[in-house]
TORKOL-4160 file (C-alpha; in steps of 0.2 Angstrom, whole numbers, padded with zeros to 4 digits, m for minus):
284
<pt num="1" X="m0003" Y="0007" Z="0212"/>
<pt num="2" X="0005" Y="0011" Z="0197"/>
<pt num="3" X="0004" Y="0002" Z="0180"/>
<pt num="4" X="0017" Y="0001" Z="0166"/>
<pt num="5" X="0019" Y="m0008" Z="0150"/>
<pt num="6" X="0035" Y="m0013" Z="0143"/>
<pt num="7" X="0042" Y="m0021" Z="0128"/>
<pt num="8" X="0044" Y="m0017" Z="0110"/>
<pt num="9" X="0029" Y="m0012" Z="0098"/>
<pt num="10" X="0018" Y="m0027" Z="0096"/>
<pt num="11" X="0027" Y="m0037" Z="0110"/>
<pt num="12" X="0021" Y="m0026" Z="0124"/>
<pt num="13" X="0019" Y="m0034" Z="0143"/>
<pt num="14" X="0009" Y="m0027" Z="0157"/>
<pt num="15" X="0021" Y="m0022" Z="0174"/>
<pt num="16" X="0020" Y="m0011" Z="0189"/>
<pt num="17" X="0031" Y="m0001" Z="0198"/>
<pt num="18" X="0033" Y="m0006" Z="0215"/>
<pt num="19" X="0047" Y="0005" Z="0225"/>
<pt num="20" X="0055" Y="0011" Z="0212"/>
<pt num="21" X="0057" Y="m0006" Z="0203"/>
<pt num="22" X="0048" Y="m0010" Z="0186"/>
<pt num="23" X="0041" Y="m0029" Z="0189"/>
<pt num="24" X="0034" Y="m0040" Z="0176"/>
<pt num="25" X="0016" Y="m0047" Z="0180"/>
<pt num="26" X="0014" Y="m0054" Z="0164"/>
<pt num="27" X="0009" Y="m0070" Z="0174"/>
<pt num="28" X="m0006" Y="m0061" Z="0180"/>
<pt num="29" X="m0012" Y="m0068" Z="0162"/>
<pt num="30" X="m0020" Y="m0052" Z="0158"/>
<pt num="31" X="m0014" Y="m0035" Z="0148"/>
<pt num="32" X="m0024" Y="m0019" Z="0153"/>
<pt num="33" X="m0037" Y="m0020" Z="0140"/>
<pt num="34" X="m0054" Y="m0014" Z="0141"/>
<pt num="35" X="m0059" Y="m0032" Z="0150"/>
<pt num="36" X="m0046" Y="m0028" Z="0162"/>
<pt num="37" X="m0052" Y="m0011" Z="0169"/>
<pt num="38" X="m0070" Y="m0016" Z="0167"/>
<pt num="39" X="m0068" Y="m0032" Z="0178"/>
<pt num="40" X="m0060" Y="m0020" Z="0193"/>
<pt num="41" X="m0042" Y="m0025" Z="0185"/>
<pt num="42" X="m0032" Y="m0016" Z="0197"/>
<pt num="43" X="m0040" Y="m0022" Z="0214"/>
<pt num="44" X="m0039" Y="m0042" Z="0206"/>
<pt num="45" X="m0021" Y="m0038" Z="0202"/>
<pt num="46" X="m0018" Y="m0032" Z="0221"/>
<pt num="47" X="m0026" Y="m0046" Z="0227"/>
<pt num="48" X="m0014" Y="m0058" Z="0216"/>
<pt num="49" X="0000" Y="m0049" Z="0221"/>
<pt num="50" X="m0004" Y="m0051" Z="0238"/>
<pt num="51" X="m0002" Y="m0070" Z="0234"/>
<pt num="52" X="0019" Y="m0065" Z="0234"/>
<pt num="53" X="0020" Y="m0071" Z="0216"/>
<pt num="54" X="0039" Y="m0072" Z="0211"/>
<pt num="55" X="0040" Y="m0057" Z="0200"/>
<pt num="56" X="0053" Y="m0053" Z="0186"/>
<pt num="57" X="0062" Y="m0037" Z="0188"/>
<pt num="58" X="0062" Y="m0027" Z="0172"/>
<pt num="59" X="0078" Y="m0018" Z="0166"/>
<pt num="60" X="0075" Y="0001" Z="0167"/>
<pt num="61" X="0084" Y="0001" Z="0148"/>
<pt num="62" X="0069" Y="m0007" Z="0142"/>
<pt num="63" X="0055" Y="0003" Z="0131"/>
<pt num="64" X="0042" Y="0007" Z="0141"/>
<pt num="65" X="0025" Y="0007" Z="0131"/>
<pt num="66" X="0009" Y="0017" Z="0132"/>
<pt num="67" X="0001" Y="0010" Z="0148"/>
<pt num="68" X="m0013" Y="0004" Z="0142"/>
<pt num="69" X="m0019" Y="m0004" Z="0125"/>
<pt num="70" X="m0029" Y="0005" Z="0113"/>
<pt num="71" X="m0046" Y="0012" Z="0119"/>
<pt num="72" X="m0061" Y="0014" Z="0111"/>
<pt num="73" X="m0059" Y="0032" Z="0112"/>
<pt num="74" X="m0047" Y="0048" Z="0118"/>
<pt num="75" X="m0057" Y="0063" Z="0121"/>
<pt num="76" X="m0050" Y="0080" Z="0124"/>
<pt num="77" X="m0056" Y="0095" Z="0131"/>
<pt num="78" X="m0050" Y="0112" Z="0123"/>
<pt num="79" X="m0047" Y="0129" Z="0130"/>
<pt num="80" X="m0050" Y="0121" Z="0151"/>
<pt num="81" X="m0037" Y="0132" Z="0158"/>
<pt num="82" X="m0041" Y="0151" Z="0159"/>
<pt num="83" X="m0024" Y="0157" Z="0156"/>
<pt num="84" X="m0020" Y="0145" Z="0140"/>
<pt num="85" X="m0037" Y="0151" Z="0133"/>
<pt num="86" X="m0030" Y="0171" Z="0136"/>
<pt num="87" X="m0015" Y="0165" Z="0126"/>
<pt num="88" X="m0024" Y="0158" Z="0112"/>
<pt num="89" X="m0033" Y="0175" Z="0111"/>
<pt num="90" X="m0051" Y="0163" Z="0112"/>
<pt num="91" X="m0064" Y="0167" Z="0124"/>
<pt num="92" X="m0065" Y="0157" Z="0139"/>
<pt num="93" X="m0079" Y="0143" Z="0136"/>
<pt num="94" X="m0096" Y="0142" Z="0145"/>
<pt num="95" X="m0097" Y="0124" Z="0143"/>
<pt num="96" X="m0081" Y="0111" Z="0139"/>
<pt num="97" X="m0074" Y="0112" Z="0120"/>
<pt num="98" X="m0074" Y="0094" Z="0116"/>
<pt num="99" X="m0062" Y="0085" Z="0102"/>
<pt num="100" X="m0057" Y="0069" Z="0098"/>
<pt num="101" X="m0042" Y="0063" Z="0095"/>
<pt num="102" X="m0037" Y="0047" Z="0086"/>
<pt num="103" X="m0032" Y="0030" Z="0094"/>
<pt num="104" X="m0018" Y="0028" Z="0083"/>
<pt num="105" X="m0009" Y="0042" Z="0088"/>
<pt num="106" X="m0005" Y="0035" Z="0104"/>
<pt num="107" X="0013" Y="0032" Z="0109"/>
<pt num="108" X="0025" Y="0027" Z="0122"/>
<pt num="109" X="0032" Y="0040" Z="0135"/>
<pt num="110" X="0051" Y="0041" Z="0127"/>
<pt num="111" X="0045" Y="0035" Z="0110"/>
<pt num="112" X="0051" Y="0048" Z="0096"/>
<pt num="113" X="0039" Y="0061" Z="0089"/>
<pt num="114" X="0037" Y="0062" Z="0070"/>
<pt num="115" X="0034" Y="0079" Z="0063"/>
<pt num="116" X="0020" Y="0075" Z="0050"/>
<pt num="117" X="0023" Y="0078" Z="0032"/>
<pt num="118" X="0021" Y="0097" Z="0027"/>
<pt num="119" X="0022" Y="0101" Z="0046"/>
<pt num="120" X="0027" Y="0119" Z="0052"/>
<pt num="121" X="0018" Y="0122" Z="0066"/>
<pt num="122" X="0019" Y="0107" Z="0079"/>
<pt num="123" X="0015" Y="0113" Z="0096"/>
<pt num="124" X="0016" Y="0105" Z="0113"/>
<pt num="125" X="0003" Y="0103" Z="0128"/>
<pt num="126" X="0006" Y="0093" Z="0145"/>
<pt num="127" X="m0010" Y="0087" Z="0151"/>
<pt num="128" X="m0018" Y="0076" Z="0165"/>
<pt num="129" X="m0028" Y="0062" Z="0156"/>
<pt num="130" X="m0042" Y="0052" Z="0166"/>
<pt num="131" X="m0044" Y="0034" Z="0162"/>
<pt num="132" X="m0061" Y="0027" Z="0162"/>
<pt num="133" X="m0063" Y="0011" Z="0173"/>
<pt num="134" X="m0083" Y="0008" Z="0174"/>
<pt num="135" X="m0097" Y="0011" Z="0160"/>
<pt num="136" X="m0102" Y="0030" Z="0163"/>
<pt num="137" X="m0121" Y="0034" Z="0157"/>
<pt num="138" X="m0128" Y="0050" Z="0162"/>
<pt num="139" X="m0119" Y="0049" Z="0179"/>
<pt num="140" X="m0120" Y="0062" Z="0192"/>
<pt num="141" X="m0107" Y="0074" Z="0197"/>
<pt num="142" X="m0108" Y="0064" Z="0214"/>
<pt num="143" X="m0104" Y="0047" Z="0207"/>
<pt num="144" X="m0093" Y="0055" Z="0193"/>
<pt num="145" X="m0076" Y="0046" Z="0203"/>
<pt num="146" X="m0083" Y="0030" Z="0204"/>
<pt num="147" X="m0080" Y="0028" Z="0186"/>
<pt num="148" X="m0062" Y="0032" Z="0184"/>
<pt num="149" X="m0049" Y="0020" Z="0186"/>
<pt num="150" X="m0034" Y="0033" Z="0187"/>
<pt num="151" X="m0023" Y="0046" Z="0179"/>
<pt num="152" X="m0008" Y="0047" Z="0166"/>
<pt num="153" X="0003" Y="0061" Z="0158"/>
<pt num="154" X="m0001" Y="0064" Z="0141"/>
<pt num="155" X="0007" Y="0076" Z="0128"/>
<pt num="156" X="m0006" Y="0081" Z="0117"/>
<pt num="157" X="0003" Y="0086" Z="0103"/>
<pt num="158" X="m0005" Y="0097" Z="0089"/>
<pt num="159" X="m0001" Y="0104" Z="0073"/>
<pt num="160" X="m0009" Y="0122" Z="0074"/>
<pt num="161" X="m0009" Y="0125" Z="0054"/>
<pt num="162" X="m0020" Y="0108" Z="0054"/>
<pt num="163" X="m0030" Y="0111" Z="0067"/>
<pt num="164" X="m0034" Y="0130" Z="0065"/>
<pt num="165" X="m0030" Y="0136" Z="0046"/>
<pt num="166" X="m0037" Y="0119" Z="0037"/>
<pt num="167" X="m0055" Y="0121" Z="0042"/>
<pt num="168" X="m0065" Y="0109" Z="0048"/>
<pt num="169" X="m0064" Y="0102" Z="0066"/>
<pt num="170" X="m0048" Y="0101" Z="0078"/>
<pt num="171" X="m0044" Y="0082" Z="0076"/>
<pt num="172" X="m0034" Y="0084" Z="0059"/>
<pt num="173" X="m0022" Y="0093" Z="0069"/>
<pt num="174" X="m0022" Y="0082" Z="0085"/>
<pt num="175" X="m0023" Y="0065" Z="0078"/>
<pt num="176" X="m0004" Y="0063" Z="0068"/>
<pt num="177" X="0004" Y="0048" Z="0072"/>
<pt num="178" X="0014" Y="0049" Z="0089"/>
<pt num="179" X="0004" Y="0063" Z="0093"/>
<pt num="180" X="m0002" Y="0054" Z="0109"/>
<pt num="181" X="0012" Y="0048" Z="0119"/>
<pt num="182" X="0005" Y="0044" Z="0137"/>
<pt num="183" X="0013" Y="0037" Z="0153"/>
<pt num="184" X="0025" Y="0032" Z="0161"/>
<pt num="185" X="0012" Y="0024" Z="0171"/>
<pt num="186" X="m0006" Y="0025" Z="0175"/>
<pt num="187" X="m0008" Y="0028" Z="0193"/>
<pt num="188" X="m0023" Y="0023" Z="0202"/>
<pt num="189" X="m0033" Y="0036" Z="0212"/>
<pt num="190" X="m0027" Y="0031" Z="0228"/>
<pt num="191" X="m0009" Y="0039" Z="0225"/>
<pt num="192" X="m0017" Y="0056" Z="0226"/>
<pt num="193" X="m0024" Y="0068" Z="0239"/>
<pt num="194" X="m0031" Y="0079" Z="0226"/>
<pt num="195" X="m0030" Y="0077" Z="0206"/>
<pt num="196" X="m0038" Y="0096" Z="0207"/>
<pt num="197" X="m0021" Y="0102" Z="0214"/>
<pt num="198" X="m0008" Y="0095" Z="0204"/>
<pt num="199" X="0007" Y="0102" Z="0196"/>
<pt num="200" X="0010" Y="0100" Z="0178"/>
<pt num="201" X="0026" Y="0107" Z="0168"/>
<pt num="202" X="0034" Y="0105" Z="0152"/>
<pt num="203" X="0050" Y="0111" Z="0144"/>
<pt num="204" X="0058" Y="0111" Z="0128"/>
<pt num="205" X="0078" Y="0110" Z="0126"/>
<pt num="206" X="0079" Y="0112" Z="0143"/>
<pt num="207" X="0069" Y="0129" Z="0144"/>
<pt num="208" X="0053" Y="0128" Z="0155"/>
<pt num="209" X="0036" Y="0134" Z="0144"/>
<pt num="210" X="0023" Y="0127" Z="0155"/>
<pt num="211" X="0021" Y="0128" Z="0174"/>
<pt num="212" X="0004" Y="0125" Z="0179"/>
<pt num="213" X="m0008" Y="0117" Z="0190"/>
<pt num="214" X="m0023" Y="0108" Z="0189"/>
<pt num="215" X="m0032" Y="0120" Z="0202"/>
<pt num="216" X="m0033" Y="0131" Z="0188"/>
<pt num="217" X="m0046" Y="0120" Z="0177"/>
<pt num="218" X="m0060" Y="0128" Z="0172"/>
<pt num="219" X="m0071" Y="0112" Z="0173"/>
<pt num="220" X="m0062" Y="0099" Z="0184"/>
<pt num="221" X="m0063" Y="0080" Z="0183"/>
<pt num="222" X="m0077" Y="0078" Z="0192"/>
<pt num="223" X="m0089" Y="0089" Z="0179"/>
<pt num="224" X="m0080" Y="0083" Z="0165"/>
<pt num="225" X="m0084" Y="0063" Z="0167"/>
<pt num="226" X="m0102" Y="0069" Z="0173"/>
<pt num="227" X="m0103" Y="0082" Z="0158"/>
<pt num="228" X="m0097" Y="0070" Z="0144"/>
<pt num="229" X="m0107" Y="0054" Z="0151"/>
<pt num="230" X="m0124" Y="0065" Z="0146"/>
<pt num="231" X="m0117" Y="0064" Z="0127"/>
<pt num="232" X="m0109" Y="0048" Z="0125"/>
<pt num="233" X="m0105" Y="0032" Z="0133"/>
<pt num="234" X="m0088" Y="0032" Z="0141"/>
<pt num="235" X="m0081" Y="0013" Z="0142"/>
<pt num="236" X="m0068" Y="0007" Z="0152"/>
<pt num="237" X="m0052" Y="0011" Z="0147"/>
<pt num="238" X="m0058" Y="0029" Z="0138"/>
<pt num="239" X="m0046" Y="0042" Z="0141"/>
<pt num="240" X="m0051" Y="0059" Z="0144"/>
<pt num="241" X="m0037" Y="0073" Z="0141"/>
<pt num="242" X="m0043" Y="0087" Z="0151"/>
<pt num="243" X="m0034" Y="0102" Z="0144"/>
<pt num="244" X="m0016" Y="0111" Z="0147"/>
<pt num="245" X="m0010" Y="0126" Z="0156"/>
<pt num="246" X="m0001" Y="0142" Z="0146"/>
<pt num="247" X="0014" Y="0141" Z="0138"/>
<pt num="248" X="0010" Y="0133" Z="0123"/>
<pt num="249" X="0022" Y="0137" Z="0106"/>
<pt num="250" X="0006" Y="0146" Z="0099"/>
<pt num="251" X="0005" Y="0158" Z="0113"/>
<pt num="252" X="0024" Y="0164" Z="0113"/>
<pt num="253" X="0027" Y="0182" Z="0112"/>
<pt num="254" X="0031" Y="0192" Z="0102"/>
<pt num="255" X="0026" Y="0179" Z="0089"/>
<pt num="256" X="0023" Y="0159" Z="0090"/>
<pt num="257" X="0037" Y="0146" Z="0088"/>
<pt num="258" X="0036" Y="0128" Z="0086"/>
<pt num="259" X="0045" Y="0111" Z="0086"/>
<pt num="260" X="0057" Y="0107" Z="0075"/>
<pt num="261" X="0067" Y="0090" Z="0070"/>
<pt num="262" X="0080" Y="0088" Z="0086"/>
<pt num="263" X="0071" Y="0096" Z="0100"/>
<pt num="264" X="0069" Y="0088" Z="0116"/>
<pt num="265" X="0051" Y="0090" Z="0126"/>
<pt num="266" X="0051" Y="0085" Z="0144"/>
<pt num="267" X="0036" Y="0085" Z="0154"/>
<pt num="268" X="0029" Y="0079" Z="0172"/>
<pt num="269" X="0017" Y="0079" Z="0185"/>
<pt num="270" X="0013" Y="0078" Z="0203"/>
<pt num="271" X="0012" Y="0058" Z="0205"/>
<pt num="272" X="0010" Y="0056" Z="0186"/>
<pt num="273" X="0029" Y="0053" Z="0183"/>
<pt num="274" X="0040" Y="0060" Z="0170"/>
<pt num="275" X="0042" Y="0058" Z="0149"/>
<pt num="276" X="0052" Y="0064" Z="0137"/>
<pt num="277" X="0051" Y="0064" Z="0117"/>
<pt num="278" X="0063" Y="0069" Z="0103"/>
<pt num="279" X="0056" Y="0076" Z="0089"/>
<pt num="280" X="0062" Y="0068" Z="0073"/>
<pt num="281" X="0058" Y="0072" Z="0056"/>
<pt num="282" X="0044" Y="0062" Z="0043"/>
<pt num="283" X="0052" Y="0049" Z="0031"/>
<pt num="284" X="0043" Y="0043" Z="0017"/>
């Protein structure tokens, strides 16, 4: 099942993608909230759909929103691909590098991305995001996947000067408004044969910058769910963004280069769909 949300900001409704059609499921009576995930929402929605309700088709010119409502937290994993750690001139970690991204950064998959005020080093990062479906606390690796509701595409935008040159924690460079476009959809686990073998790619103005595979993660999805649950409770709807392969602006040779107003970033992943963001300047 592929879950979408659509509509203008503040007026979003739930939908699904079925045989390439976008269908409005607001008659189901629930949005994709923490409660939806906590009560096995995808299964209940599938059962409701089996009753053959009459569904309205969504015009594909309609804005797609972030495919879930604001979660309790977005947890990100840094340097989780060996090639990205190398290009960043950082040592591959012995344990996952964990940081947070503010939920106010969330945006739709085709929304504009706003360069923060004073930004000179805004960068891109295509990532596989994991959506938690069942509360996870001290879970084993063997049980980890039973806590996963689905997966989606995430562009973990980063302002590198804020992140690396201003002291303190990385969260400052990760949490600017619009810096977490998610979607176009959340795909449930049955949509994938193996999430540790998915191609992820990203281009800037038509030039391919990243072309990697989740098989190259240092720490895979199973371990990350297990590991994080040793330190915090993962709630239904929480997002784990699992890191990015090589090819970010920071790692370009002979010198880094970054996004500017007018640039177009496109990205995608196997089974995750594609998204596209236009970079626009900050306006007071």
